[in-house]
C-alpha positions in Angstrom: 1.9 -10.6 41.6 -0.7 -7.9 41.6 -3.8 -8.0 43.7 -6.9 -8.0 41.6 -9.6 -5.6 42.8 -12.9 -7.0 44.0 -15.7 -6.5 41.5 -19.0 -8.0 40.6 -19.2 -10.4 37.7 -21.5 -12.9 36.1 -20.7 -16.5 35.2 -21.4 -18.3 31.9 -22.4 -21.7 33.3 -22.3 -24.9 31.3 -22.7 -28.2 33.2 -23.6 -31.9 33.1 -25.6 -33.8 35.7 -23.6 -36.0 38.0 -24.9 -39.1 39.7 -24.4 -37.5 43.2 -25.5 -34.3 44.8 -27.5 -32.9 41.8 -29.2 -30.5 44.2 -26.1 -28.5 44.2 -27.0 -26.9 40.8 -30.1 -26.2 38.7 -28.4 -26.9 35.4 -30.3 -29.6 33.4 -28.1 -30.2 30.3 -26.6 -33.6 30.2 -23.7 -32.9 27.8 -23.1 -29.2 27.0 -20.9 -27.9 24.3 -17.7 -26.9 26.1 -16.6 -25.0 23.0 -19.3 -22.4 23.2 -17.9 -18.9 22.4 -16.8 -16.7 25.3 -18.0 -13.1 25.2 -17.0 -10.4 27.6 -18.0 -6.8 28.0 -15.2 -4.2 27.3 -13.9 -2.9 30.6 -15.1 -5.9 32.6 -12.8 -7.6 35.1 -10.2 -10.0 33.8 -11.6 -13.3 32.5 -11.0 -16.5 34.6 -12.1 -19.7 33.0 -12.5 -23.0 34.9 -12.6 -26.3 33.0 -13.2 -29.6 34.7 -15.3 -32.7 35.5 -18.2 -33.2 37.9 -16.4 -31.6 40.8 -16.3 -28.4 38.8 -19.9 -28.8 37.7 -21.2 -29.4 41.2 -19.2 -26.4 42.5 -20.3 -24.1 39.7 -22.0 -21.6 42.0 -19.2 -21.6 44.6 -16.5 -21.2 42.0 -18.3 -18.3 40.2 -18.9 -16.5 43.5 -15.3 -16.9 44.7 -13.7 -15.8 41.4 -16.1 -12.8 41.2 -15.1 -11.8 44.7 -11.5 -12.1 43.7 -12.0 -9.6 40.9 -12.5 -11.8 37.9 -15.2 -12.4 35.3 -15.8 -16.1 35.8 -16.7 -18.7 33.2 -17.2 -22.2 34.6 -17.5 -25.2 32.4 -17.8 -28.7 34.0 -18.7 -31.9 32.4 -19.4 -35.0 34.5 -17.3 -38.0 33.6 -15.0 -36.1 31.4 -11.2 -35.9 31.4 -8.4 -35.2 29.0 -9.4 -38.6 27.5 -12.2 -36.5 26.0 -9.9 -33.9 24.5 -11.2 -34.4 21.0 -14.9 -33.9 21.9 -14.7 -31.6 24.9 -11.5 -29.8 25.8 -9.4 -29.1 22.7 -12.4 -27.5 21.0 -13.2 -25.6 24.3 -9.6 -24.5 24.6 -9.6 -23.0 21.1 -12.8 -21.1 21.7 -11.6 -19.9 25.1 -8.2 -18.8 23.7 -9.9 -16.4 21.4 -11.3 -14.5 24.4 -7.8 -14.0 25.8 -8.5 -15.0 29.4 -6.3 -13.8 32.2 -6.0 -17.3 33.6 -7.5 -20.8 32.9 -7.9 -23.3 35.7 -8.0 -26.9 34.6 -9.3 -29.6 37.0 -9.1 -32.7 34.9 -7.4 -36.0 35.6 -9.7 -37.8 38.0 -11.6 -39.5 35.2 -8.4 -40.3 33.5 -7.3 -42.6 36.4 -10.0 -45.2 35.7 -8.3 -47.1 33.0 -4.6 -48.0 32.6 -4.6 -46.9 29.0 -5.9 -43.4 29.9 -3.4 -43.1 32.7 -0.6 -43.9 30.2 -2.0 -41.4 27.7 -2.5 -38.6 30.2 0.7 -36.7 29.7 0.4 -36.5 25.9 -3.3 -35.5 26.1 -2.5 -32.9 28.7 0.2 -31.5 26.4 -2.4 -31.3 23.5 -4.9 -29.4 25.7 -2.2 -26.9 26.8 -1.1 -26.5 23.1 -4.7 -25.6 22.2 -4.9 -23.1 25.1 -1.7 -21.3 24.0 0.5 -19.1 26.2 -2.3 -18.1 28.7 -1.4 -18.7 32.4 -2.8 -22.0 33.4 -3.4 -23.5 36.9 -3.8 -27.3 36.8 -5.4 -28.8 39.9 -4.7 -32.2 41.4 -7.4 -34.3 43.2 -7.5 -37.1 45.7 -5.1 -40.1 45.7 -7.3 -42.1 48.2 -9.3 -44.1 45.7 -13.0 -43.1 45.5 -13.5 -45.9 43.0 -10.1 -45.5 41.3 -6.9 -47.2 42.1 -4.8 -44.9 44.3 -1.6 -45.8 42.4 -3.2 -44.7 39.1 -4.5 -41.5 40.8 -0.9 -40.8 41.9 0.5 -41.4 38.4 -2.0 -38.9 37.0 -1.2 -36.3 39.7 2.5 -36.8 39.3 2.1 -36.1 35.6 0.2 -32.9 36.5 3.0 -32.0 38.9 5.5 -32.4 36.1 3.7 -30.1 33.6 5.6 -26.9 34.5 8.9 -28.5 33.5 7.8 -28.3 29.8 5.2 -25.6 30.1 6.4 -22.4 31.7 2.9 -20.9 31.7 1.6 -23.7 34.0 1.5 -23.7 37.8 0.1 -26.6 39.8 -2.5 -26.3 42.6 -1.6 -29.5 44.4 -4.7 -30.2 46.6 -4.0 -34.0 47.0 -1.9 -33.6 50.1 -4.5 -31.3 51.7 -7.3 -33.7 50.9 -5.3 -36.5 52.4 -5.0 -34.5 55.6 -8.7 -33.4 55.6 -10.6 -36.3 53.9 -14.0 -35.0 55.2 -13.8 -32.2 52.6 -15.0 -35.0 50.3 -18.4 -36.6 50.4 -19.3 -40.2 51.3 -18.2 -41.4 47.9 -14.7 -40.1 48.7 -14.5 -38.5 45.2 -16.8 -35.5 45.1 -16.6 -32.5 47.4 -19.2 -32.1 50.1 -20.9 -28.8 50.8 -18.0 -27.5 53.0 -15.5 -29.0 50.5 -17.0 -27.1 47.6 -16.6 -23.8 49.4 -13.0 -24.7 50.3 -12.2 -25.8 46.8 -13.6 -22.6 45.3 -11.5 -20.5 47.7 -8.4 -22.5 46.8 -9.0 -22.0 43.1 -9.7 -18.3 43.4 -6.6 -17.7 45.5 -4.4 -19.6 43.0 -5.9 -17.7 40.0 -5.2 -14.4 41.8 -1.6 -15.4 42.4 -1.1 -16.5 38.8 -2.4 -13.4 37.0 0.6 -11.4 35.8 1.3 -8.0 37.2 
């Protein structure tokens, strides 16, 4: 794996307000279009795109800063309440738009909101496959989240995370950033709702994502 040189970059930020910790961001849109075109300047650092739910939205600044410091041009798109259950409206259209920009790596942090209903848990593997098909052969890092509840059934969270852990079997371009065990060992990284990252957790999360993206970029 090559080490990406540190460079300054700007982030295209699209978010959706979450019910907790809205002070973490100044975005005001309630449901952005995740499929907005991605444009980059020729000669700019390699593009790293992050797609996800409210944890991505709330950590937009931290993610953009960490990825820029790692030598990427960051694009962060988080939509509160979304998951691969929303592929048709959010993530397949986003994936198609993003694929046109030929990113160096795409980080996907979706699954938490797919653990709320048994039907969504069951459908998660097929929906994840559909999103990956839309992204194409680009290197993808898929991130797991807590299995301790936070309003969801832990067993369903584990089923979703296990499906994520199994993605590399059928998708050679996918690696998994398995944060669930680390969150179990350090639960205070999450806020009082046991679902969203706290201030320290957002910084930690962003550093984990940036490190995984750096390790995934082909030499």
